[in-house]
NUFIVEX-41577 format. One record per atom (N, C-alpha, C): atom name; residue number from 1; x, y, z. Coordinates in steps of 0.2 Angstrom, whole numbers. Each point is the difference from the previous one (the first is absolute). Layout:
BEGIN
+----+-----+-------+-------+-------+
:  a :   k :     x :     y :     z :
+----+-----+-------+-------+-------+
: CA : NUM :     X :     Y :     Z :
...
+----+-----+-------+-------+-------+
END
This chain:
BEGIN
+----+-----+-------+-------+-------+
:  a :   k :     x :     y :     z :
+----+-----+-------+-------+-------+
:  N :   1 :   -91 :   123 :    65 :
: CA :   1 :    -2 :    -7 :     1 :
:  C :   1 :     1 :    -4 :    -8 :
:  N :   2 :     0 :     5 :    -5 :
: CA :   2 :     0 :    -2 :    -6 :
:  C :   2 :     9 :    -2 :     0 :
:  N :   3 :     3 :     4 :     1 :
: CA :   3 :     8 :     0 :     1 :
:  C :   3 :     2 :    -7 :     3 :
:  N :   4 :    -3 :     0 :     5 :
: CA :   4 :     2 :    -6 :     3 :
:  C :   4 :    -2 :    -7 :    -4 :
:  N :   5 :    -7 :     0 :    -4 :
: CA :   5 :    -1 :    -7 :    -5 :
:  C :   5 :     6 :     2 :    -4 :
:  N :   6 :     2 :     5 :    -4 :
: CA :   6 :     5 :     2 :    -5 :
:  C :   6 :     5 :    -4 :     2 :
:  N :   7 :     3 :     2 :     7 :
: CA :   7 :     6 :    -2 :    -1 :
:  C :   7 :     2 :    -8 :     2 :
:  N :   8 :    -7 :    -2 :     4 :
: CA :   8 :     1 :    -8 :     1 :
:  C :   8 :     0 :    -4 :    -8 :
:  N :   9 :    -5 :     4 :    -4 :
: CA :   9 :    -1 :    -4 :    -7 :
:  C :   9 :     6 :     0 :    -4 :
:  N :  10 :     5 :     5 :     1 :
: CA :  10 :     5 :     1 :    -3 :
:  C :  10 :     5 :    -6 :     3 :
:  N :  11 :     1 :     0 :     6 :
: CA :  11 :     3 :    -5 :     3 :
:  C :  11 :    -1 :    -9 :    -1 :
:  N :  12 :    -7 :     1 :    -2 :
: CA :  12 :    -2 :    -7 :    -3 :
:  C :  12 :     3 :    -1 :    -5 :
:  N :  13 :    -1 :     6 :    -5 :
: CA :  13 :     2 :    -1 :    -6 :
:  C :  13 :     8 :    -2 :    -1 :
:  N :  14 :     3 :     5 :     5 :
: CA :  14 :     8 :    -2 :    -2 :
:  C :  14 :     2 :    -8 :     2 :
:  N :  15 :    -4 :    -3 :     5 :
: CA :  15 :     1 :    -5 :     4 :
:  C :  15 :    -3 :    -6 :    -6 :
:  N :  16 :    -4 :     2 :    -5 :
: CA :  16 :    -2 :    -5 :    -6 :
:  C :  16 :     5 :    -1 :    -5 :
:  N :  17 :     4 :     6 :    -2 :
: CA :  17 :     5 :     1 :    -4 :
:  C :  17 :     6 :    -5 :     2 :
:  N :  18 :     1 :     2 :     8 :
: CA :  18 :     7 :    -3 :     3 :
:  C :  18 :    -3 :    -8 :    -1 :
:  N :  19 :    -5 :    -3 :     1 :
: CA :  19 :    -2 :    -7 :    -1 :
:  C :  19 :     2 :    -1 :    -6 :
:  N :  20 :    -2 :     4 :    -5 :
: CA :  20 :    -1 :    -3 :    -7 :
:  C :  20 :     9 :     1 :    -2 :
:  N :  21 :     4 :     4 :     3 :
: CA :  21 :     7 :     0 :    -1 :
:  C :  21 :     4 :    -6 :     3 :
:  N :  22 :    -3 :    -2 :     5 :
: CA :  22 :     4 :    -4 :     3 :
:  C :  22 :    -4 :    -7 :    -4 :
:  N :  23 :    -4 :    -2 :    -1 :
: CA :  23 :    -3 :    -5 :    -4 :
:  C :  23 :     4 :    -1 :    -8 :
:  N :  24 :     1 :     6 :    -2 :
: CA :  24 :     5 :     0 :    -7 :
:  C :  24 :     6 :    -4 :     1 :
:  N :  25 :     4 :     3 :     6 :
: CA :  25 :     5 :    -4 :     2 :
:  C :  25 :     1 :    -9 :     0 :
:  N :  26 :    -5 :    -3 :     0 :
: CA :  26 :    -2 :    -5 :    -1 :
:  C :  26 :     1 :    -2 :    -8 :
:  N :  27 :    -3 :     2 :    -3 :
: CA :  27 :     2 :     0 :    -8 :
:  C :  27 :     7 :     0 :    -2 :
:  N :  28 :     1 :    -8 :    -2 :
: CA :  28 :     8 :     3 :    -3 :
:  C :  28 :     0 :     3 :    -6 :
:  N :  29 :     7 :     2 :    -1 :
: CA :  29 :     2 :     4 :    -4 :
:  C :  29 :     5 :    -3 :    -5 :
:  N :  30 :     3 :    -6 :     2 :
: CA :  30 :     5 :    -3 :    -4 :
:  C :  30 :     7 :     1 :     5 :
:  N :  31 :     0 :     5 :     5 :
: CA :  31 :     6 :     2 :     4 :
:  C :  31 :    -1 :    -1 :     6 :
:  N :  32 :     7 :    -3 :     4 :
: CA :  32 :    -2 :    -2 :     7 :
:  C :  32 :    -2 :     7 :     4 :
:  N :  33 :    -6 :    -1 :     3 :
: CA :  33 :    -2 :     4 :     5 :
:  C :  33 :    -2 :    -4 :     8 :
:  N :  34 :     5 :     2 :     4 :
: CA :  34 :    -1 :    -4 :     6 :
:  C :  34 :    -8 :     0 :     4 :
:  N :  35 :    -2 :     6 :    -1 :
: CA :  35 :    -7 :     2 :     1 :
:  C :  35 :    -5 :    -7 :    -2 :
:  N :  36 :     2 :    -3 :    -5 :
: CA :  36 :    -5 :    -7 :    -1 :
:  C :  36 :     1 :    -5 :     4 :
:  N :  37 :     5 :     1 :     6 :
: CA :  37 :     0 :    -6 :     6 :
:  C :  37 :    -3 :     4 :     5 :
:  N :  38 :    -4 :     6 :     2 :
: CA :  38 :    -1 :     2 :     5 :
:  C :  38 :    -7 :    -4 :     2 :
:  N :  39 :    -3 :    -4 :    -4 :
: CA :  39 :    -7 :    -4 :     3 :
:  C :  39 :     4 :    -7 :     2 :
:  N :  40 :     5 :    -1 :     0 :
: CA :  40 :     3 :    -7 :     1 :
:  C :  40 :     3 :    -1 :     7 :
:  N :  41 :    -5 :    -5 :     3 :
: CA :  41 :     2 :     0 :     8 :
:  C :  41 :     2 :    -7 :     2 :
:  N :  42 :     5 :    -1 :     1 :
: CA :  42 :     3 :    -6 :     3 :
:  C :  42 :    -3 :    -2 :     6 :
:  N :  43 :     1 :    -6 :     3 :
: CA :  43 :    -2 :    -2 :     7 :
:  C :  43 :     6 :    -1 :     3 :
:  N :  44 :     0 :     3 :     5 :
: CA :  44 :     7 :     1 :     4 :
:  C :  44 :    -1 :    -3 :     6 :
:  N :  45 :     2 :    -5 :     3 :
: CA :  45 :    -1 :    -2 :     6 :
:  C :  45 :    -6 :     0 :     2 :
:  N :  46 :    -5 :    -1 :    -4 :
: CA :  46 :    -7 :    -3 :     1 :
:  C :  46 :    -5 :     8 :    -3 :
:  N :  47 :     4 :     6 :    -2 :
: CA :  47 :    -2 :     5 :    -1 :
:  C :  47 :     1 :     2 :    -6 :
:  N :  48 :    -7 :     2 :    -3 :
: CA :  48 :     1 :     5 :    -6 :
:  C :  48 :     4 :     7 :    -1 :
:  N :  49 :     5 :     0 :    -2 :
: CA :  49 :     5 :     6 :     0 :
:  C :  49 :     0 :     2 :    -6 :
:  N :  50 :     0 :     8 :    -1 :
: CA :  50 :     2 :     2 :    -7 :
:  C :  50 :     8 :    -1 :    -2 :
:  N :  51 :     1 :    -1 :    -6 :
: CA :  51 :     7 :    -2 :    -2 :
:  C :  51 :     5 :     5 :     1 :
:  N :  52 :    -2 :     6 :     0 :
: CA :  52 :     3 :     5 :     0 :
:  C :  52 :     6 :    -2 :     9 :
:  N :  53 :    -5 :    -2 :     4 :
: CA :  53 :     2 :     0 :     7 :
:  C :  53 :     5 :    -5 :     1 :
:  N :  54 :    -2 :    -6 :    -6 :
: CA :  54 :     5 :    -5 :     0 :
:  C :  54 :     7 :    -1 :    -4 :
:  N :  55 :     0 :     5 :    -4 :
: CA :  55 :     7 :     1 :    -5 :
:  C :  55 :     0 :     7 :    -3 :
:  N :  56 :     6 :     0 :    -3 :
: CA :  56 :     1 :     6 :    -5 :
:  C :  56 :    -2 :    -1 :    -7 :
:  N :  57 :    -1 :     3 :    -2 :
: CA :  57 :    -3 :     0 :    -8 :
:  C :  57 :     3 :     6 :    -4 :
:  N :  58 :     3 :    -5 :    -5 :
: CA :  58 :     5 :     5 :    -3 :
:  C :  58 :    -2 :    -1 :    -9 :
:  N :  59 :     1 :     5 :    -3 :
: CA :  59 :     0 :    -1 :    -9 :
:  C :  59 :     6 :     2 :    -3 :
:  N :  60 :     5 :    -5 :     1 :
: CA :  60 :     7 :     0 :    -4 :
:  C :  60 :    -1 :     2 :    -9 :
:  N :  61 :    -5 :    -3 :    -2 :
: CA :  61 :     0 :     1 :    -8 :
:  C :  61 :    -8 :     2 :     0 :
:  N :  62 :    -1 :     3 :    -7 :
: CA :  62 :    -7 :     2 :    -3 :
:  C :  62 :    -5 :    -4 :     2 :
:  N :  63 :     1 :    -9 :     0 :
: CA :  63 :    -5 :    -3 :     0 :
:  C :  63 :     2 :    -6 :     5 :
:  N :  64 :     3 :     1 :     6 :
: CA :  64 :     3 :    -4 :     5 :
:  C :  64 :    -2 :     3 :     6 :
:  N :  65 :    -3 :    -5 :     5 :
: CA :  65 :    -1 :     3 :     7 :
:  C :  65 :     3 :    -5 :     4 :
:  N :  66 :     5 :     3 :     4 :
: CA :  66 :     3 :    -5 :     5 :
:  C :  66 :    -2 :    -1 :     7 :
:  N :  67 :    -2 :    -4 :     5 :
: CA :  67 :    -2 :     0 :     5 :
:  C :  67 :     5 :    -4 :     4 :
:  N :  68 :     2 :     4 :     6 :
: CA :  68 :     5 :    -3 :     4 :
:  C :  68 :    -2 :     0 :     7 :
:  N :  69 :    -2 :    -6 :     2 :
: CA :  69 :    -4 :     0 :     8 :
:  C :  69 :     4 :     3 :     5 :
:  N :  70 :    -1 :     2 :     6 :
: CA :  70 :     4 :     1 :     5 :
:  C :  70 :     2 :    -7 :     3 :
:  N :  71 :    -6 :    -4 :     0 :
: CA :  71 :     1 :    -7 :     4 :
:  C :  71 :     0 :    -5 :    -7 :
:  N :  72 :     6 :    -3 :    -1 :
: CA :  72 :     0 :    -5 :    -5 :
:  C :  72 :    -6 :    -6 :     1 :
:  N :  73 :     0 :    -2 :     5 :
: CA :  73 :    -7 :    -4 :     1 :
:  C :  73 :    -6 :     1 :    -1 :
:  N :  74 :    -2 :     6 :    -3 :
: CA :  74 :    -6 :     3 :    -1 :
:  C :  74 :    -1 :     0 :    -9 :
:  N :  75 :     6 :    -4 :    -3 :
: CA :  75 :     0 :     2 :    -7 :
:  C :  75 :    -5 :    -4 :    -3 :
:  N :  76 :    -1 :    -6 :     3 :
: CA :  76 :    -7 :    -6 :    -1 :
:  C :  76 :    -5 :     4 :    -2 :
:  N :  77 :    -3 :     4 :     7 :
: CA :  77 :    -6 :     3 :     0 :
:  C :  77 :     0 :     7 :    -5 :
:  N :  78 :     5 :     2 :    -1 :
: CA :  78 :    -1 :     6 :    -4 :
:  C :  78 :    -1 :    -3 :    -7 :
:  N :  79 :     2 :    -4 :    -2 :
: CA :  79 :     1 :    -3 :    -8 :
:  C :  79 :    -8 :    -4 :     1 :
:  N :  80 :    -2 :    -2 :     5 :
: CA :  80 :    -9 :    -4 :    -1 :
:  C :  80 :    -3 :     6 :     0 :
:  N :  81 :     1 :     4 :     4 :
: CA :  81 :    -5 :     7 :     1 :
:  C :  81 :     0 :     3 :    -9 :
:  N :  82 :     5 :     2 :    -3 :
: CA :  82 :     0 :     2 :    -7 :
:  C :  82 :    -2 :    -4 :    -4 :
:  N :  83 :     1 :    -7 :     0 :
: CA :  83 :    -4 :    -5 :    -5 :
:  C :  83 :    -8 :     0 :     2 :
:  N :  84 :    -2 :     3 :     6 :
: CA :  84 :    -7 :     0 :     3 :
:  C :  84 :    -3 :     5 :    -1 :
:  N :  85 :     4 :     7 :    -3 :
: CA :  85 :    -3 :     7 :    -1 :
:  C :  85 :    -3 :     0 :    -7 :
:  N :  86 :     3 :    -6 :    -3 :
: CA :  86 :    -1 :     0 :    -8 :
:  C :  86 :     1 :     6 :    -4 :
:  N :  87 :     6 :     2 :     1 :
: CA :  87 :     2 :     5 :    -4 :
:  C :  87 :     2 :     0 :    -8 :
:  N :  88 :     0 :    -7 :     0 :
: CA :  88 :     4 :    -2 :    -8 :
:  C :  88 :     7 :     0 :    -1 :
:  N :  89 :     2 :    -2 :     7 :
: CA :  89 :     8 :     2 :     0 :
:  C :  89 :     3 :    -7 :     3 :
:  N :  90 :     5 :    -3 :    -2 :
: CA :  90 :     2 :    -5 :     3 :
:  C :  90 :     7 :     1 :     4 :
:  N :  91 :    -1 :    -2 :     7 :
: CA :  91 :     5 :     3 :     3 :
:  C :  91 :     7 :    -6 :     0 :
:  N :  92 :     6 :     3 :     0 :
: CA :  92 :     8 :    -4 :    -1 :
:  C :  92 :     2 :     0 :     6 :
:  N :  93 :     1 :    -4 :     4 :
: CA :  93 :     3 :    -1 :     7 :
:  C :  93 :     6 :    -2 :     0 :
:  N :  94 :     5 :     2 :     2 :
: CA :  94 :     7 :    -3 :    -1 :
:  C :  94 :     3 :    -3 :     7 :
:  N :  95 :    -5 :     2 :     3 :
: CA :  95 :     3 :    -2 :     7 :
:  C :  95 :     0 :     7 :     7 :
:  N :  96 :     3 :     5 :    -3 :
: CA :  96 :     1 :     7 :     3 :
:  C :  96 :    -5 :     4 :    -2 :
:  N :  97 :    -1 :     1 :    -7 :
: CA :  97 :    -4 :     6 :    -3 :
:  C :  97 :    -7 :    -4 :    -5 :
:  N :  98 :    -5 :     4 :     0 :
: CA :  98 :    -5 :    -4 :    -5 :
:  C :  98 :     1 :     7 :    -6 :
:  N :  99 :     1 :    -2 :    -5 :
: CA :  99 :    -1 :     3 :    -5 :
:  C :  99 :    -7 :    -2 :    -5 :
:  N : 100 :    -2 :     8 :    -3 :
: CA : 100 :    -6 :     0 :    -4 :
:  C : 100 :     1 :     4 :    -7 :
:  N : 101 :     0 :    -5 :    -5 :
: CA : 101 :     1 :     3 :    -6 :
:  C : 101 :    -7 :     1 :    -4 :
:  N : 102 :     0 :     8 :    -1 :
: CA : 102 :    -5 :     1 :    -4 :
:  C : 102 :    -2 :    -1 :    -8 :
:  N : 103 :    -4 :    -4 :    -2 :
: CA : 103 :     1 :    -2 :    -6 :
:  C : 103 :    -2 :     7 :    -6 :
:  N : 104 :     3 :     0 :    -7 :
: CA : 104 :    -1 :     2 :    -2 :
:  C : 104 :    -7 :     2 :    -4 :
:  N : 105 :    -5 :     5 :     0 :
: CA : 105 :    -6 :     0 :    -2 :
:  C : 105 :    -3 :    -1 :    -6 :
:  N : 106 :    -3 :    -2 :    -3 :
: CA : 106 :    -2 :    -3 :    -6 :
:  C : 106 :    -5 :     7 :    -1 :
:  N : 107 :    -2 :     2 :    -6 :
: CA : 107 :    -5 :     4 :    -3 :
:  C : 107 :    -6 :    -1 :     3 :
:  N : 108 :    -1 :    -6 :     0 :
: CA : 108 :    -8 :    -1 :     3 :
:  C : 108 :     1 :     1 :     7 :
:  N : 109 :     3 :    -2 :     2 :
: CA : 109 :     0 :     0 :     8 :
:  C : 109 :     0 :     7 :     3 :
:  N : 110 :     4 :     5 :    -4 :
: CA : 110 :     1 :     6 :     0 :
:  C : 110 :    -7 :     5 :     0 :
:  N : 111 :    -4 :    -4 :    -5 :
: CA : 111 :    -7 :     2 :    -2 :
:  C : 111 :    -4 :     0 :     4 :
:  N : 112 :     0 :    -7 :     6 :
: CA : 112 :    -4 :    -3 :     4 :
:  C : 112 :     2 :     4 :     7 :
:  N : 113 :     5 :     2 :     1 :
: CA : 113 :     3 :     5 :     6 :
:  C : 113 :    -4 :     6 :    -1 :
:  N : 114 :     0 :     3 :    -7 :
: CA : 114 :    -3 :     6 :    -1 :
:  C : 114 :    -7 :     0 :     2 :
:  N : 115 :    -4 :    -6 :    -2 :
: CA : 115 :    -7 :     0 :     0 :
:  C : 115 :    -2 :    -1 :     8 :
:  N : 116 :     4 :    -2 :     4 :
: CA : 116 :     1 :    -2 :     8 :
:  C : 116 :     0 :     7 :     3 :
:  N : 117 :     4 :     5 :    -4 :
: CA : 117 :     2 :     7 :     3 :
:  C : 117 :    -5 :     3 :    -1 :
:  N : 118 :    -4 :    -1 :    -5 :
: CA : 118 :    -5 :     5 :    -1 :
:  C : 118 :    -7 :    -3 :     4 :
:  N : 119 :    -2 :    -6 :     1 :
: CA : 119 :    -4 :    -3 :     5 :
:  C : 119 :     1 :     5 :     7 :
:  N : 120 :     8 :    -2 :     2 :
: CA : 120 :     0 :     4 :     7 :
:  C : 120 :    -2 :     8 :    -1 :
:  N : 121 :     1 :     5 :    -6 :
: CA : 121 :    -1 :     5 :    -1 :
:  C : 121 :    -8 :     1 :     1 :
:  N : 122 :    -3 :    -4 :    -2 :
: CA : 122 :    -7 :    -1 :    -1 :
:  C : 122 :    -3 :     1 :     7 :
:  N : 123 :     1 :    -6 :     4 :
: CA : 123 :    -1 :    -1 :     5 :
:  C : 123 :     2 :     7 :     5 :
:  N : 124 :     5 :     4 :    -2 :
: CA : 124 :     2 :     6 :     4 :
:  C : 124 :    -6 :     6 :     0 :
:  N : 125 :    -2 :     0 :    -6 :
: CA : 125 :    -4 :     4 :    -4 :
:  C : 125 :    -7 :    -2 :     3 :
:  N : 126 :    -2 :    -5 :     0 :
: CA : 126 :    -7 :    -4 :     5 :
:  C : 126 :     1 :     3 :     6 :
:  N : 127 :     6 :     1 :     5 :
: CA : 127 :     0 :     1 :     5 :
:  C : 127 :     0 :     8 :     2 :
:  N : 128 :     2 :     3 :    -5 :
: CA : 128 :    -1 :     8 :     0 :
:  C : 128 :    -7 :     1 :     0 :
:  N : 129 :    -3 :    -4 :    -7 :
: CA : 129 :    -7 :     2 :     1 :
:  C : 129 :    -4 :    -1 :     5 :
:  N : 130 :     2 :    -7 :     4 :
: CA : 130 :    -3 :     0 :     6 :
:  C : 130 :     0 :     6 :     6 :
:  N : 131 :     7 :     2 :     0 :
: CA : 131 :     2 :     6 :     3 :
:  C : 131 :    -5 :     6 :    -1 :
:  N : 132 :    -1 :     0 :    -5 :
: CA : 132 :    -2 :     7 :    -3 :
:  C : 132 :    -7 :     0 :     3 :
:  N : 133 :    -3 :    -7 :    -1 :
: CA : 133 :    -7 :     0 :     3 :
:  C : 133 :    -1 :     2 :     6 :
:  N : 134 :     4 :    -4 :     4 :
: CA : 134 :    -1 :    -1 :     7 :
:  C : 134 :     1 :     9 :     3 :
:  N : 135 :     5 :     3 :    -5 :
: CA : 135 :     0 :     8 :     2 :
:  C : 135 :    -5 :     3 :    -1 :
:  N : 136 :    -3 :     0 :    -6 :
: CA : 136 :    -7 :     3 :    -2 :
:  C : 136 :    -5 :    -1 :     4 :
:  N : 137 :    -1 :    -7 :     4 :
: CA : 137 :    -6 :    -2 :     4 :
:  C : 137 :     1 :     4 :     7 :
:  N : 138 :     7 :     1 :     2 :
: CA : 138 :     2 :     3 :     6 :
:  C : 138 :    -1 :     7 :    -1 :
:  N : 139 :     0 :     3 :    -6 :
: CA : 139 :    -2 :     6 :    -2 :
:  C : 139 :    -7 :     2 :     1 :
:  N : 140 :    -4 :    -4 :    -2 :
: CA : 140 :    -7 :     0 :    -1 :
:  C : 140 :    -4 :    -2 :     7 :
:  N : 141 :     5 :    -1 :     5 :
: CA : 141 :    -3 :    -3 :     6 :
:  C : 141 :     1 :     8 :     5 :
:  N : 142 :     4 :     3 :    -2 :
: CA : 142 :     2 :     6 :     4 :
:  C : 142 :    -7 :     4 :     1 :
:  N : 143 :    -3 :     3 :     6 :
: CA : 143 :    -7 :     3 :     1 :
:  C : 143 :     2 :     7 :     0 :
:  N : 144 :    -5 :     4 :    -4 :
: CA : 144 :    -1 :     6 :     0 :
:  C : 144 :     6 :     2 :    -5 :
:  N : 145 :     1 :    -3 :    -4 :
: CA : 145 :     6 :     2 :    -5 :
:  C : 145 :    -4 :     4 :    -7 :
:  N : 146 :     2 :     5 :    -2 :
: CA : 146 :    -3 :     2 :    -7 :
:  C : 146 :     1 :    -2 :    -5 :
:  N : 147 :    -4 :    -3 :    -5 :
: CA : 147 :     1 :    -3 :    -5 :
:  C : 147 :     6 :     3 :    -3 :
:  N : 148 :     1 :     7 :    -2 :
: CA : 148 :     7 :     1 :    -4 :
:  C : 148 :     6 :    -2 :     3 :
:  N : 149 :    -2 :     0 :     8 :
: CA : 149 :     7 :    -3 :     3 :
:  C : 149 :     1 :    -7 :    -2 :
:  N : 150 :    -5 :    -5 :     1 :
: CA : 150 :    -1 :    -7 :    -2 :
:  C : 150 :     3 :     0 :    -6 :
:  N : 151 :    -2 :     4 :    -6 :
: CA : 151 :     2 :    -3 :    -7 :
:  C : 151 :     8 :     2 :     0 :
:  N : 152 :     3 :     6 :     5 :
: CA : 152 :     6 :     1 :    -2 :
:  C : 152 :     4 :    -6 :     4 :
:  N : 153 :    -1 :    -2 :     7 :
: CA : 153 :     2 :    -6 :     2 :
:  C : 153 :     0 :    -5 :    -6 :
:  N : 154 :    -4 :    -2 :    -4 :
: CA : 154 :    -2 :    -6 :    -3 :
:  C : 154 :     7 :     1 :    -6 :
:  N : 155 :     0 :     7 :    -3 :
: CA : 155 :     5 :     3 :    -4 :
:  C : 155 :     5 :    -3 :     1 :
:  N : 156 :     3 :     3 :     8 :
: CA : 156 :     8 :    -2 :     1 :
:  C : 156 :     1 :    -7 :     0 :
:  N : 157 :    -5 :    -3 :     2 :
: CA : 157 :    -1 :    -7 :     0 :
:  C : 157 :     2 :    -2 :    -7 :
:  N : 158 :    -3 :     2 :    -4 :
: CA : 158 :     1 :    -3 :    -7 :
:  C : 158 :     7 :     2 :    -3 :
:  N : 159 :     1 :     6 :     2 :
: CA : 159 :     8 :     2 :    -3 :
:  C : 159 :     5 :    -5 :     4 :
:  N : 160 :    -1 :    -2 :     6 :
: CA : 160 :     6 :    -5 :     3 :
:  C : 160 :    -1 :    -5 :    -4 :
:  N : 161 :    -7 :    -3 :    -2 :
: CA : 161 :     1 :    -6 :    -3 :
:  C : 161 :     3 :     0 :    -9 :
:  N : 162 :    -2 :     6 :    -1 :
: CA : 162 :     4 :     0 :    -8 :
:  C : 162 :     7 :     0 :     2 :
:  N : 163 :     4 :     4 :     5 :
: CA : 163 :     7 :     1 :     2 :
:  C : 163 :     3 :    -7 :     0 :
:  N : 164 :    -4 :    -6 :     4 :
: CA : 164 :     2 :    -5 :     3 :
:  C : 164 :    -1 :    -5 :    -6 :
:  N : 165 :    -5 :     1 :    -4 :
: CA : 165 :     1 :    -5 :    -7 :
:  C : 165 :     4 :     2 :    -4 :
:  N : 166 :     3 :     5 :    -1 :
: CA : 166 :     5 :     3 :    -6 :
:  C : 166 :     6 :    -4 :     4 :
:  N : 167 :     2 :     0 :     8 :
: CA : 167 :     5 :    -2 :     2 :
:  C : 167 :     1 :    -9 :    -2 :
:  N : 168 :    -7 :    -3 :     1 :
: CA : 168 :    -1 :    -6 :    -2 :
:  C : 168 :     4 :    -2 :    -6 :
:  N : 169 :    -4 :     3 :    -6 :
: CA : 169 :     3 :     0 :    -7 :
:  C : 169 :     7 :     3 :    -1 :
:  N : 170 :     2 :     3 :     5 :
: CA : 170 :     9 :     2 :    -1 :
:  C : 170 :     4 :    -7 :     1 :
:  N : 171 :    -3 :    -4 :     6 :
: CA : 171 :     4 :    -4 :     2 :
:  C : 171 :    -1 :    -6 :    -3 :
:  N : 172 :    -5 :    -1 :    -3 :
: CA : 172 :    -2 :    -6 :    -3 :
:  C : 172 :     3 :     2 :    -9 :
:  N : 173 :     2 :     6 :    -1 :
: CA : 173 :     3 :     0 :    -6 :
:  C : 173 :     9 :    -1 :     1 :
:  N : 174 :     2 :     3 :     6 :
: CA : 174 :     6 :    -3 :     3 :
:  C : 174 :     2 :    -7 :     0 :
:  N : 175 :    -6 :    -2 :     4 :
: CA : 175 :     3 :    -9 :     1 :
:  C : 175 :    -2 :    -2 :    -7 :
:  N : 176 :    -4 :     1 :    -5 :
: CA : 176 :     0 :    -4 :    -7 :
:  C : 176 :     6 :     3 :    -4 :
:  N : 177 :     2 :     6 :     0 :
: CA : 177 :     8 :    -1 :    -2 :
:  C : 177 :     5 :    -3 :     2 :
:  N : 178 :    -1 :    -2 :     6 :
: CA : 178 :     6 :    -4 :     3 :
:  C : 178 :    -1 :    -6 :    -1 :
:  N : 179 :    -7 :    -4 :     0 :
: CA : 179 :    -1 :    -6 :    -2 :
:  C : 179 :     3 :    -2 :    -7 :
:  N : 180 :    -2 :     4 :    -5 :
: CA : 180 :     1 :    -1 :    -7 :
:  C : 180 :     7 :     2 :    -2 :
:  N : 181 :     4 :     2 :     4 :
: CA : 181 :     8 :     4 :    -2 :
:  C : 181 :     3 :    -9 :     1 :
:  N : 182 :     5 :     0 :    -5 :
: CA : 182 :     4 :    -6 :     1 :
:  C : 182 :     6 :     2 :     1 :
+----+-----+-------+-------+-------+
END
């Protein structure tokens, strides 16, 4: 029973890390990353559609993203969706493609992004603590469990949170280095 709780806890903790990493991708680093367009949903024939289904997205240069729609009639909807997504980027439409130029980041802006990344990492740590609390409560609820087994289970949960907190710190450090490198 404790093994099941530990497996479930580790799975939830890994998902918390995955969510944090995914959210880190939306924190810009001055380099073109097509993942910043993941949340862009143009309206195509009355249906909100992920951009990746409407166009090819390429990165020809370090600070440039080119979007080439499969259907040229959708270019206006894609451009509008990019504006509405509030990415801080201005799309340039030449009739066939949309070009996004990622501006050079100032030192001040880089520091703001680092703060944002730290906030995301802290959210992940809060999620991990909540998962730990749930796991410990589930262990306590097990009937007829000897006290030493309960302690052993809670120690395993603590080992898991230590491991995943370390992962959060490592990922945050990587993101900080990425953001602060010019």
